[in-house]
C-alpha positions as a printed Julia matrix, in Angstrom:
168×3 Matrix{Float64}:
 22.75    9.0   -22.22
 19.75    7.26  -23.66
 16.63    7.53  -21.46
 16.08    3.69  -21.6
 19.58    3.04  -20.5
 19.21    5.51  -17.53
 15.99    3.71  -16.47
 17.74    0.35  -16.7
 20.69    1.43  -14.66
 18.33    3.09  -11.98
 16.16   -0.03  -11.83
 19.27   -2.38  -11.38
 20.79   -0.19   -8.78
 17.5    -0.18   -7.01
 16.98   -3.93   -7.03
 20.63   -4.54   -6.22
 20.7    -2.13   -3.34
 17.37   -3.68   -2.0
 18.94   -7.23   -2.23
 21.84   -6.05   -0.01
 19.83   -3.99    2.42
 16.76   -6.14    2.87
 18.81   -9.33    2.38
 21.0    -8.28    5.43
 17.78   -7.9     7.49
 16.52  -11.26    6.41
 19.74  -13.05    7.02
 19.74  -11.55   10.58
 16.21  -12.54   11.14
 16.88  -16.12   10.15
 20.17  -16.47   12.0
 18.9   -14.8    15.22
 15.22  -15.34   15.39
 15.04  -14.41   19.03
 16.77  -11.85   21.2
 19.21  -13.49   23.48
 20.36  -11.33   26.21
 23.85  -11.59   27.86
 24.06  -14.44   30.39
 25.35  -12.43   33.28
 26.69   -9.0    34.13
 30.33   -9.61   33.18
 31.42   -7.82   30.19
 32.42  -10.17   27.32
 35.92   -9.82   25.94
 35.72   -7.46   23.0
 36.87   -8.75   19.65
 39.35   -6.22   18.63
 41.89   -5.79   15.91
 42.07   -3.62   12.89
 41.03   -6.44   10.54
 37.89   -7.36   12.66
 36.87   -3.69   13.06
 37.37   -2.96    9.38
 35.3    -5.93    8.3
 32.42   -4.79   10.74
 32.61   -1.32    9.36
 32.45   -2.45    5.65
 29.57   -4.82    6.37
 27.48   -2.44    8.23
 28.44    0.4     5.98
 27.35   -1.62    2.82
 23.92   -2.36    4.06
 23.34    1.13    5.46
 24.45    2.99    2.29
 22.56    0.32    0.24
 19.33    1.8     1.79
 20.34    5.22    0.68
 20.87    3.9    -3.02
 17.47    2.15   -2.88
 15.63    5.19   -1.59
 17.32    7.67   -4.02
 17.01    5.4    -7.15
 13.29    4.94   -6.25
 12.75    8.68   -5.97
 14.62    9.11   -9.23
 12.43    6.67  -11.02
  9.37    8.14   -9.61
 10.54   11.62  -10.85
 11.55   10.28  -14.39
  8.13    8.68  -14.76
  6.35   11.85  -13.7
  4.89   10.07  -10.73
  6.69   11.77   -7.88
  4.1    14.2    -6.63
  1.17   11.79   -7.04
  3.21    9.08   -5.21
  4.16   11.44   -2.36
  0.59   12.69   -1.98
 -0.83    9.11   -2.39
 -2.96   10.32   -5.37
 -4.59    8.17   -8.12
 -2.81    5.27   -9.61
  0.42    6.21   -7.84
 -1.12    5.6    -4.38
  0.25    2.04   -4.02
  3.8     2.9    -5.04
  3.49    6.07   -2.98
  2.54    3.96    0.13
  5.61    1.91   -0.56
  7.7     5.1    -0.87
  6.47    6.19    2.48
  7.14    2.88    4.05
 10.61    2.82    2.59
 11.28    6.33    3.83
 10.27    5.09    7.38
 12.57    2.28    7.03
 15.52    4.36    6.01
 14.91    6.88    8.82
 14.62    3.96   11.27
 17.87    2.5    10.04
 19.85    5.81   10.15
 18.23    7.47   13.19
 17.42    4.48   15.46
 19.21    1.43   14.57
 22.68    2.7    13.5
 23.16    5.05   16.48
 22.42    2.17   18.97
 24.41   -0.38   16.84
 27.52    1.77   16.83
 27.57    1.4    20.67
 26.9    -2.44   20.59
 29.63   -2.96   18.21
 32.16   -0.78   19.95
 32.41    1.9    17.36
 31.35    4.47   19.93
 32.43    4.13   23.62
 29.58    2.91   25.83
 29.23    1.31   29.2
 28.4    -2.41   29.38
 24.84   -1.64   30.7
 24.31    0.84   27.89
 25.52   -1.76   25.29
 22.99   -4.21   26.58
 20.11   -1.72   26.29
 21.34   -0.74   22.75
 21.41   -4.41   21.76
 17.72   -4.79   22.49
 16.89   -1.49   20.58
 19.01   -2.63   17.58
 17.28   -6.1    17.61
 13.73   -4.44   17.64
 14.53   -1.87   15.2
 15.95   -4.41   12.67
 12.74   -6.51   13.21
 10.58   -3.44   12.49
 12.43   -2.93    9.18
 12.13   -6.64    8.24
  8.35   -6.68    8.79
  7.85   -3.37    7.01
  9.7    -4.89    3.99
  6.85   -7.17    3.4
  4.06   -4.73    2.65
  6.71   -2.53    0.91
  7.64   -5.27   -1.59
  3.98   -6.02   -2.17
  3.16   -2.23   -2.81
  6.31   -1.87   -5.15
  5.04   -4.85   -7.3
  1.29   -3.83   -7.09
  2.17   -0.14   -8.05
  4.23   -1.42  -11.01
  1.98   -4.26  -12.22
 -1.62   -3.3   -12.15
 -3.12   -2.4    -8.78
 -4.94    0.56  -10.14
 -6.9     2.8    -7.91
 -8.6     5.21  -10.26
């Protein structure tokens, strides 16, 4: 495959995955700007049914796996451009994109190691008591907010690294 075509495909997968992943965070941020705890201690009726559960799994799976696509295509683009080691070590002109890489890495780890394990309990994918689900909903809310806020400097550093913020 022609090198230019590979770069184009990587870039489009990177951007498309970012739109899905970060777009999901922004949509949640706008639709639920404040944390609203449950009104009382009575457990709400769970929405069940194979159709509902499968839609939830698809939606949450799409945005989680989009994060992996974004991270891995970013890594591949850095490698193909010979910038990977400089970006990882924050050296020279690759420092801005490297900072973006590290922020993105923290975001992916936050999603997979903090947000998702708690969200599985909130959504009923994993059995949890009502009290545990309430606690997990707060962790999920805050974890998602962390990723949304980290996306702002991440996007700036991606653009700055690609379009002229040179530190040499």
